[in-house]
C-alpha positions as CSV (number, residue, x, y, z in Angstrom):
1,M,10.5,17.3,142.5
2,S,12.7,20.3,142.2
3,N,12.5,22.8,145.2
4,D,12.6,25.7,142.7
5,M,9.7,24.3,140.7
6,S,7.7,23.8,144.0
7,R,8.4,27.2,145.1
8,R,7.4,28.8,141.8
9,S,4.2,26.8,141.6
10,F,3.3,27.8,145.2
11,L,3.9,31.4,144.6
12,K,1.6,31.3,141.5
13,K,-1.1,29.6,143.6
14,G,-0.6,32.1,146.4
15,T,-0.8,35.0,144.1
16,A,-4.1,33.7,142.5
17,V,-5.7,33.0,145.9
18,A,-4.8,36.5,147.3
19,A,-5.7,38.5,144.1
20,G,-8.6,40.9,144.5
21,L,-9.0,40.8,148.3
22,A,-11.2,43.5,149.8
23,V,-12.2,43.7,153.4
24,A,-12.8,46.0,156.3
25,P,-10.8,45.4,159.6
26,G,-12.4,42.9,162.0
27,I,-14.5,44.5,164.6
28,I,-15.5,41.6,166.8
29,M,-13.6,41.5,170.1
30,A,-11.6,38.3,170.7
31,G,-13.6,35.8,172.8
32,E,-17.0,37.2,171.6
33,T,-19.6,35.6,169.4
34,P,-21.0,37.7,166.5
35,K,-24.7,37.9,166.1
36,D,-26.2,36.5,163.0
37,N,-29.7,35.2,162.8
38,K,-29.6,34.1,159.2
39,K,-30.2,30.4,158.5
40,K,-27.3,28.6,157.1
41,K,-26.7,25.1,155.8
42,K,-25.4,22.9,158.7
43,V,-21.8,21.7,158.2
44,T,-20.2,19.0,160.3
45,P,-16.5,19.7,161.2
46,P,-13.9,16.9,161.0
47,E,-13.5,14.9,164.2
48,K,-9.8,15.9,164.0
49,L,-8.2,18.9,162.3
50,K,-5.3,18.2,159.9
51,I,-2.4,20.4,161.0
52,L,0.8,21.6,159.5
53,G,3.6,22.7,161.9
54,V,6.2,25.3,160.8
55,G,9.0,25.9,163.2
56,I,8.9,23.0,165.6
57,G,12.2,22.7,167.5
58,G,11.6,25.3,170.1
59,R,8.3,26.9,171.3
60,G,6.5,25.0,168.5
61,A,7.2,21.7,170.2
62,A,5.2,22.8,173.2
63,D,2.4,24.1,171.0
64,L,2.3,20.8,169.1
65,R,2.0,18.8,172.3
66,E,-1.2,20.8,173.1
67,M,-2.5,19.8,169.6
68,E,-2.0,16.0,169.8
69,T,-5.8,15.5,169.9
70,E,-5.6,16.3,166.2
71,D,-3.9,14.9,163.1
72,I,-0.4,16.4,162.6
73,I,0.2,15.6,159.0
74,G,3.3,17.7,158.0
75,L,6.2,19.2,159.9
76,C,8.8,21.8,158.8
77,D,11.9,23.1,160.4
78,V,14.9,24.7,158.9
79,D,17.2,22.9,161.4
80,W,16.7,19.1,161.3
81,K,19.2,18.6,164.2
82,Y,17.4,21.1,166.4
83,A,14.0,19.6,165.5
84,D,15.0,15.9,165.4
85,H,13.3,15.1,168.7
86,I,9.9,16.4,167.3
87,F,10.2,14.7,164.0
88,K,10.7,11.5,166.0
89,R,7.7,12.3,168.2
90,Y,5.4,12.4,165.1
91,P,6.8,9.8,162.8
92,N,3.7,9.8,160.5
93,A,4.1,13.4,159.6
94,K,6.0,14.3,156.4
95,K,9.3,16.2,157.0
96,Y,10.4,19.5,155.3
97,N,13.0,22.1,155.8
98,D,11.3,24.9,153.6
99,Y,7.7,25.8,154.3
100,R,7.2,26.8,150.8
101,V,7.8,23.3,149.6
102,M,5.5,22.0,152.3
103,F,2.8,24.4,151.4
104,D,3.2,23.5,147.7
105,E,2.7,19.8,148.5
106,M,0.4,19.7,151.5
107,L,-1.4,22.9,152.1
108,D,-4.5,21.8,150.2
109,Q,-4.8,18.8,152.4
110,A,-4.6,20.7,155.7
111,D,-7.3,22.5,157.8
112,A,-4.9,24.6,159.9
113,V,-1.2,25.7,160.3
114,M,0.7,26.2,163.5
115,I,3.6,28.7,163.2
116,A,6.5,29.1,165.7
117,T,9.4,30.0,163.4
118,A,11.8,32.8,163.9
119,D,9.8,36.0,164.3
120,H,10.6,37.5,160.9
121,T,8.9,34.8,159.0
122,H,5.7,34.7,161.0
123,A,3.8,37.1,158.8
124,I,4.5,35.7,155.4
125,I,3.8,32.1,156.4
126,A,0.5,33.2,158.2
127,A,-0.5,35.4,155.4
128,Q,-0.1,32.7,152.8
129,A,-1.9,30.1,154.9
130,I,-4.8,32.5,155.6
131,A,-5.1,33.4,151.9
132,A,-5.5,29.8,151.2
133,G,-8.4,29.6,153.6
134,K,-6.5,27.9,156.5
135,H,-7.0,28.4,160.2
136,V,-3.7,29.8,161.8
137,Y,-2.1,29.6,165.2
138,C,1.0,31.8,165.3
139,E,3.5,32.4,168.1
140,K,4.2,35.9,169.5
141,P,5.1,38.4,168.5
142,L,2.7,38.0,165.6
143,T,4.7,40.2,163.3
144,L,7.8,42.5,163.1
145,T,6.0,45.5,161.6
146,V,2.8,47.5,161.9
147,Y,2.0,46.8,158.2
148,E,2.3,43.0,158.6
149,A,0.0,43.1,161.7
150,R,-2.6,45.1,159.8
151,L,-2.4,42.7,156.9
152,L,-3.0,39.7,159.0
153,T,-5.9,41.3,160.8
154,K,-7.6,42.1,157.4
155,L,-6.7,38.9,155.8
156,A,-8.3,36.8,158.6
157,A,-11.4,38.9,158.5
158,K,-11.8,38.4,154.7
159,H,-11.2,34.7,154.7
160,K,-13.3,34.0,157.8
161,V,-10.7,31.7,159.6
162,A,-10.1,31.1,163.2
163,T,-6.8,32.5,164.4
164,Q,-4.8,32.7,167.6
165,M,-1.6,34.4,168.7
166,G,0.5,32.4,171.2
167,N,0.3,34.8,174.1
168,Q,-1.3,32.2,176.3
169,G,-1.9,34.4,179.2
170,S,-4.7,35.9,177.3
171,S,-6.8,32.8,178.0
172,G,-5.8,32.7,181.7
173,A,-7.9,33.3,184.8
174,G,-5.7,36.2,186.0
175,T,-6.1,38.2,182.8
176,R,-9.9,37.8,183.1
177,Q,-9.9,38.8,186.6
178,A,-7.7,41.9,186.1
179,I,-9.9,43.1,183.1
180,E,-13.2,42.5,185.0
181,W,-11.8,44.6,187.9
182,L,-10.9,47.4,185.4
183,W,-14.3,47.3,183.6
184,N,-16.2,47.3,186.9
185,G,-14.5,50.5,188.0
186,E,-12.7,49.0,190.9
187,I,-9.5,51.2,190.5
188,G,-11.1,54.1,188.9
189,E,-9.8,56.1,185.9
190,V,-6.4,55.0,184.6
191,T,-4.1,57.6,183.2
192,R,-0.8,55.8,183.6
193,V,0.4,52.2,183.2
194,D,4.0,51.1,183.8
195,C,5.2,47.7,182.4
196,F,8.6,46.0,182.6
197,T,10.2,42.6,181.9
198,D,13.4,41.0,183.2
199,R,14.3,40.1,179.6
200,P,16.4,39.9,177.5
201,I,17.9,36.6,178.6
202,W,19.3,36.1,175.1
203,P,22.3,38.3,173.7
204,Q,21.5,41.9,172.8
205,G,23.6,45.0,172.3
206,L,26.1,43.2,170.1
207,E,28.0,44.3,167.0
208,K,27.4,42.4,163.8
209,P,29.9,39.4,163.9
210,T,32.6,39.5,161.3
211,E,33.5,35.8,161.4
212,V,31.9,33.7,158.6
213,Q,31.2,30.2,159.9
214,P,30.4,27.1,157.9
215,I,26.7,26.3,157.6
216,P,25.8,23.1,159.4
217,S,24.7,20.3,157.1
218,T,21.5,19.9,159.0
219,L,20.5,23.6,158.6
220,N,18.7,25.2,155.6
221,W,20.2,28.7,156.1
222,D,18.5,30.2,153.0
223,A,15.2,29.1,154.4
224,F,16.0,30.4,157.8
225,I,16.8,33.9,156.3
226,G,13.6,33.8,154.5
227,P,12.3,37.3,153.6
228,A,15.2,39.1,155.3
229,P,18.3,40.3,153.6
230,M,20.8,37.5,153.1
231,R,23.7,37.5,155.5
232,D,26.6,35.0,156.3
233,Y,25.9,32.2,158.9
234,N,27.0,32.7,162.4
235,E,25.9,30.6,165.4
236,I,25.0,33.8,167.3
237,Y,21.8,34.0,165.3
238,H,20.5,30.5,165.6
239,P,19.0,28.7,167.4
240,W,16.9,30.8,169.8
241,N,19.0,34.0,169.8
242,F,17.4,35.3,166.6
243,R,15.1,37.6,168.6
244,G,18.0,39.9,169.5
245,W,18.7,40.9,165.9
246,W,16.7,43.5,164.0
247,D,16.3,41.4,160.8
248,F,14.9,38.4,162.7
249,G,13.3,39.7,165.9
250,T,12.1,42.7,167.9
251,G,14.1,42.3,171.1
252,A,12.7,42.2,174.6
253,M,9.7,44.5,173.9
254,G,8.5,42.6,170.9
255,D,8.9,39.3,172.7
256,M,7.5,40.0,176.2
257,A,5.2,42.9,175.7
258,C,2.8,40.4,174.0
259,H,2.5,38.8,177.4
260,I,2.7,41.8,179.8
261,M,0.8,44.5,177.8
262,H,-2.2,42.4,176.8
263,V,-4.2,43.4,180.0
264,P,-3.5,47.2,179.4
265,F,-4.4,47.0,175.7
266,K,-7.7,45.0,176.2
267,G,-8.6,46.3,179.6
268,L,-8.2,49.9,178.7
269,K,-9.3,49.5,175.0
270,L,-6.2,51.4,173.9
271,G,-6.4,51.2,170.1
272,Y,-3.9,53.3,168.2
273,P,-1.3,55.5,170.1
274,I,-0.9,59.1,169.0
275,K,2.6,59.7,170.4
276,A,5.8,57.6,170.9
277,Q,9.2,58.2,172.4
278,A,12.0,56.0,173.4
279,S,15.5,55.8,174.8
280,S,18.0,52.9,175.2
281,T,21.5,51.8,175.3
282,P,23.2,52.4,172.0
283,V,21.2,51.8,168.9
284,L,23.2,49.6,166.6
285,T,22.9,48.6,163.0
286,D,22.0,45.0,163.5
287,C,21.4,44.2,167.1
288,C,18.7,45.3,169.5
289,P,19.7,47.4,172.5
290,S,20.6,45.8,175.7
291,A,18.0,47.9,177.6
292,E,15.1,50.1,176.6
293,M,12.5,52.6,177.9
294,I,9.5,53.5,175.8
295,K,6.4,55.7,176.3
296,L,3.2,55.5,174.3
297,T,0.5,58.0,174.6
298,F,-3.1,57.1,173.8
299,P,-6.0,59.5,173.4
300,A,-9.3,59.4,175.4
301,R,-11.6,56.5,174.2
302,E,-15.3,56.1,174.5
303,N,-16.2,55.4,178.1
304,L,-17.4,52.1,179.3
305,P,-20.6,51.8,181.5
306,K,-18.5,51.8,184.7
307,L,-15.1,53.1,183.5
308,A,-14.1,56.4,182.0
309,L,-11.2,56.1,179.5
310,P,-9.2,59.4,179.5
311,E,-5.9,59.9,177.7
312,V,-3.3,57.4,179.2
313,E,0.4,57.0,179.1
314,V,1.8,53.4,178.8
315,R,5.5,53.0,179.7
316,W,7.7,50.1,179.0
317,Y,11.1,49.1,180.6
318,D,13.4,46.2,179.9
319,G,17.0,45.1,180.1
320,G,17.3,45.7,183.9
321,F,15.4,49.0,183.8
322,K,12.4,49.0,186.1
323,P,9.6,51.6,186.8
324,E,9.5,53.4,190.1
325,R,7.8,51.5,192.9
326,P,4.3,52.6,193.4
327,E,3.5,54.5,196.6
328,G,2.0,52.1,199.3
329,I,3.7,48.9,198.1
330,P,5.4,47.1,201.1
331,E,9.1,47.1,201.3
332,G,10.6,43.8,200.2
333,V,7.8,43.0,197.7
334,N,9.3,42.0,194.4
335,L,7.2,43.5,191.5
336,N,8.5,40.9,189.1
337,T,5.9,38.2,188.8
338,D,6.8,35.4,186.4
339,G,9.0,37.7,184.3
340,G,7.6,41.2,184.8
341,C,4.4,43.1,185.5
342,S,2.2,46.0,184.7
343,I,1.2,48.6,187.2
344,F,-2.1,50.5,186.7
345,Y,-2.4,53.8,188.4
346,G,-6.1,54.5,189.0
347,T,-7.9,57.3,190.8
348,K,-9.3,54.8,193.4
349,D,-6.6,52.1,193.7
350,I,-3.4,50.8,192.1
351,M,-3.5,47.4,190.4
352,V,-0.4,45.1,189.7
353,V,-0.7,42.4,187.2
354,G,2.1,39.9,186.6
355,C,3.5,38.6,183.3
356,Y,1.0,36.5,181.3
357,G,-1.8,38.2,183.3
358,N,-0.9,36.2,186.3
359,K,-1.7,36.9,190.0
360,P,-3.3,40.4,189.8
361,Y,-3.7,42.3,193.1
362,L,-4.8,45.7,194.4
363,L,-2.5,47.7,196.7
364,S,-5.4,48.4,198.9
365,G,-5.6,44.7,199.7
366,R,-9.2,44.5,198.5
367,K,-10.3,41.4,196.5
368,P,-13.4,42.7,194.8
369,E,-16.2,40.3,193.7
370,V,-17.4,41.5,190.3
371,P,-19.7,40.3,187.5
372,H,-18.1,37.8,185.2
373,V,-18.4,39.4,181.8
374,L,-15.6,37.6,180.0
375,R,-15.7,34.1,178.8
376,E,-13.9,31.5,181.0
377,V,-11.4,29.3,179.1
378,T,-11.2,25.9,180.8
379,V,-8.9,24.3,178.3
380,S,-5.4,25.2,177.1
381,H,-4.8,28.3,174.8
382,Q,-4.1,25.9,171.9
383,Q,-7.1,23.7,172.5
384,D,-9.4,26.8,172.7
385,W,-8.0,27.7,169.2
386,I,-8.9,24.2,167.9
387,R,-12.4,24.6,169.4
388,A,-12.7,28.0,167.5
389,C,-11.4,26.3,164.3
390,K,-14.2,23.6,164.3
391,E,-16.9,26.1,165.3
392,C,-15.7,28.3,162.4
393,M,-15.9,25.4,160.0
394,V,-19.6,25.0,161.0
395,D,-20.5,28.7,160.8
396,P,-17.7,31.2,159.9
397,D,-20.0,34.2,160.6
398,N,-21.1,33.1,164.0
399,F,-18.5,31.3,166.1
400,T,-16.9,32.2,169.5
401,R,-13.4,33.5,168.8
402,S,-10.4,32.5,170.9
403,N,-9.0,35.1,173.2
404,S,-6.1,36.2,171.0
405,D,-7.9,36.0,167.7
406,F,-6.0,38.2,165.1
407,C,-9.0,40.7,165.2
408,E,-7.5,41.7,168.6
409,A,-4.0,40.3,168.4
410,G,-3.3,42.3,165.2
411,P,-4.1,45.8,166.5
412,F,-2.3,44.8,169.8
413,V,0.9,43.9,168.0
414,E,0.7,47.1,166.0
415,M,1.2,49.0,169.2
416,V,4.1,46.8,170.2
417,D,5.8,47.0,166.8
418,L,5.4,50.8,166.9
419,G,7.2,50.9,170.3
420,V,10.1,48.9,168.7
421,A,10.2,51.3,165.8
422,A,10.4,54.4,168.2
423,V,13.5,52.8,169.7
424,R,15.3,52.8,166.4
425,L,14.2,56.5,165.7
426,Q,15.3,57.9,169.1
427,D,18.2,59.8,167.7
428,L,15.9,62.2,166.0
429,N,15.5,63.6,169.5
430,Q,11.8,64.3,169.3
431,I,8.4,63.0,170.4
432,L,7.0,61.2,167.4
433,D,3.4,61.8,166.3
434,W,1.6,58.7,164.9
435,D,-1.3,58.4,162.6
436,G,-2.5,54.9,163.3
437,Q,-5.1,54.7,160.5
438,K,-2.5,55.7,157.9
439,M,0.3,53.8,159.6
440,Q,2.8,56.7,159.4
441,F,4.7,59.1,161.5
442,T,3.5,62.6,160.7
443,N,6.1,65.0,162.2
444,I,9.5,63.7,161.0
445,P,11.0,66.7,159.1
446,A,11.5,66.0,155.4
447,E,15.2,66.9,155.6
448,A,15.9,64.9,158.8
449,K,18.7,62.4,158.7
450,I,19.5,59.4,161.0
451,R,22.6,57.2,161.5
452,F,23.5,54.1,163.6
453,Q,26.5,52.9,165.5
454,I,28.5,50.3,163.7
455,H,31.5,49.9,166.1
456,D,32.1,51.3,169.6
457,G,35.8,51.7,169.3
458,F,36.5,52.4,172.9
459,T,40.1,51.8,174.1
460,I,42.4,52.9,176.9
461,K,45.8,53.9,175.8
462,D,48.4,54.9,178.4
463,G,45.7,55.2,180.9
464,H,43.6,57.6,178.9
465,P,40.2,56.7,177.4
466,T,39.9,57.0,173.6
467,F,36.6,57.2,171.8
468,A,36.6,56.1,168.2
469,K,33.0,55.2,167.4
470,T,32.1,54.6,163.8
471,Y,28.6,55.1,162.3
472,T,26.7,54.4,159.1
473,E,26.2,57.2,156.6
474,P,23.2,59.3,157.5
475,V,20.0,58.3,155.7
476,N,16.7,60.1,155.2
477,A,14.8,59.6,158.4
478,R,11.3,59.6,156.8
479,E,12.3,56.9,154.4
480,F,14.0,54.8,157.2
481,A,10.9,55.2,159.3
482,A,8.7,54.0,156.5
483,S,10.9,51.0,156.1
484,L,10.3,50.1,159.8
485,I,6.6,50.1,159.3
486,K,6.6,48.1,156.0
487,K,9.7,46.0,155.3
488,Q,11.1,45.2,151.9
489,Y,11.1,41.5,151.5
490,R,13.9,39.5,149.8
491,E,13.3,38.3,146.2
492,G,11.1,35.2,146.2
493,Y,8.9,36.2,149.1
494,V,5.7,38.0,148.4
495,L,2.9,39.0,150.8
496,P,-0.7,39.0,149.6
497,D,-1.9,42.5,148.8
498,M,-3.4,44.6,151.6
499,P,-7.2,44.3,151.5
500,E,-9.2,47.6,151.3
């Protein structure tokens, strides 16, 4: 069968499935069970889910190992050399190097899809799977843009499927403990949270390579590029290094904030920020900066029974930048726990929470015993999603959602993606006002222009420094900002429409 024919027929099917969608955003918190007393016809879920895996050579391999209780019926990876060990591990699964062909041939046979591709293809694969009524597990970051995150939230709510983002710490005991301490008022009102990571550990701050290299015979480069603008192959992009390039990833913040900022987002019920600002090492045309500092401001929220929620500033640091050490922490204590941490400044105490929500502690030394109000997950993050899938198949209106269901992960990643956008807009030299509901910056002047560095051009001649930086032509800043919120996809890649 021709690949072109397969793609065309899939797109027709996907368009038909997605047509006429209308839904309000999900309002059930991840991990909660909605209340519905209506009697429904009992449905028996399959003993084993039939799962398709897309992006299996890297993180996807670990996800699949946690799903081996189920039937893995189809596998897709753009790089058959990179993924060869996984294809061999599941010899009964059919092999593909383009997810569109696999979906065209096998999506109707599947119950669920696992996605661990390069970050820029997460949204379109997940959206098309959800529009076909399939449950979805998608690695972090869920999306590259605010629009994509909003879309996945609404699609999942419309189609009543079980979803999970791959920030596994959200299912951990440390995350549960830290949030229960917050909600019990143990550290008081929080008006500042500092977060940092020791990433990137992949290349960032690089100029676009000029060398055109031959495409390896085992790599489907066109499928890797996916919805992004086509560019020549270079080994600097793949495998694994994709996350340091704007077209394919969101840098250190997009990658690690999904682990480190989850406790602040859920524990403080942050919602939409209202202001954003950022600074970094040089902002280049193609590659994420080597180091970043970002500040997001959130308005006061509705108080919890034991915790007031005033306006709060959440700050992010990466690339070697770290926040100031909180007063009272002993000398010699490394704030980096498993890749970073978040520091909550409360009116009663200061709480430090490691990456993935690990090992929370209070600077006072107290270890409060508080009521357990959050569900305890006793299986892996992936297995808890499988549980949710099967419960959803029995009663899609009344099942216990996994801890990073898209009803929560979608709005969370909107916050992360906004911070990434602020980095690319920093040369406007202003604090950016954000309207979360409308997904737009509201105070960028109509005539504002912005440009980006192409080449550093620094040399030393006869002992004297010479600066010869080159830049892009200035572009309209409002239009560029809008393109960061909603990307234009390459021809042949179409998202379902945004539900109402």
